[in-house]
N, C-alpha and C positions, 0 to 999 in steps of 0.2 A: 444620440440614437434613442429615440423614444418610440420604439416599435413594440407591439404586443406579442409578435411571434418571431421566432428565429429559425433559420434553416438548420438541417442536421449538421452541416459543416461548422456553422457559427456556434452551435451548441457544443460540439466536440471541442472546439478551440477554447471556449470559455471554461469548460470543465476539465480540460487537459486530458481528455481520453480520445480513443479512436472513434471514428464515425460509426463503426459497427457496434461499439459499446452503446452509443446513444440509441441506435436502432433497436438493440435488444431491450434497453430500458423503456423505450416507447412501446414495443410489442408486449412487454410484460405489464405495462400500466404504471410503471414507476415514474415516468415523465408525462405530465399532461400534454396532449398534443392535438393538433387539428389535421385531419386527413383530407387532402384536396384531390386525391387520386390514389390508385393502388400503390404508387411509389413516391408520391409527392406529399411530404409530411412537414409540418411546421410545429415547433415546440413552443409552449407558452413561456415567454421571456420572464415573467414575474416569478415563476417557480425556480428558474435558473439563478436569478440574482439573489433570491431569498435563501435558497438552499446551498449556494456555492460555499464549499468549505474554504477556510483561509489557506493560503498557499503553505505547503509544508515541503520539507525535503523529501525527494522521492527516494524510497528505500527499495533495494532489490528484494525479491521474494525470500531468498535464503542465501546464506554465506557458507561456503565450505570450510573445511579445516585449514587448508592452505592459505586462503585469504584471511581468515581470522588470525592464524599464527603470524602472518606477515604484518597485519595491522597492529597486533598486540606485542610484536617482537618476541614471540615465544616459539619454541620448537613444536612442530605438529604433534609429537608424542605427548607433550605437556597438555595441549588442547584436548587430545583424546582422553588423557587421564582425568583432567578436570571435568569433562563432560560425563565420563563414565562414573565418576564419584558423585555426580549431581551438583557440583559446585558452580557450574555455568549452565544456563538453560539451553539444551540441545535436543534434537530429535533424530532418531535413526530413520533414514529413508533409503531403502534398498541396500541396507548394510553399511551405509555411509552416514557420518554425522552431518547434520545441517543445522544452522543456527539462524534464528529470526533476528534481524537487526534491531527491531523495536524491543525485543526481550533483552538483548545484550545492552542496549542503551539504558533500559530501566535498571539492569544490574549495575552498570557503571554509575548511574545516578545514585542508586541506593548506597553503593560503596563509598562514593565521594562525599555524600552528605552525612555519613556516619551511621546511618540506620543499618543495623546488623540483623534484620529480621530474616527468617528462613524463607527461601524462595519457594 
């Protein structure tokens, strides 16, 4: 496939995002595109191939106390205590603890490699 332009659907498949996300990126100017009509859009293929990030594990936006407690095999009260003491990276959202998976993965990486730097 040596084409210079891709459809919205093809671009969405390549980037692993929804079609509406591609449209928003086109409208905001983040994706160079060619407008063939009011709704007929083609995205420059060279930009997609160059800027495509390597495949990564998809992460949920946030993990709740129950899910983290199950994954780490701890009681939910222990997770609350650790988060409240600042020993694990957590954020209060509407009165509930929420944890970002990437921050937790970084904490686990630091702990398993022996680096005991403060978070």
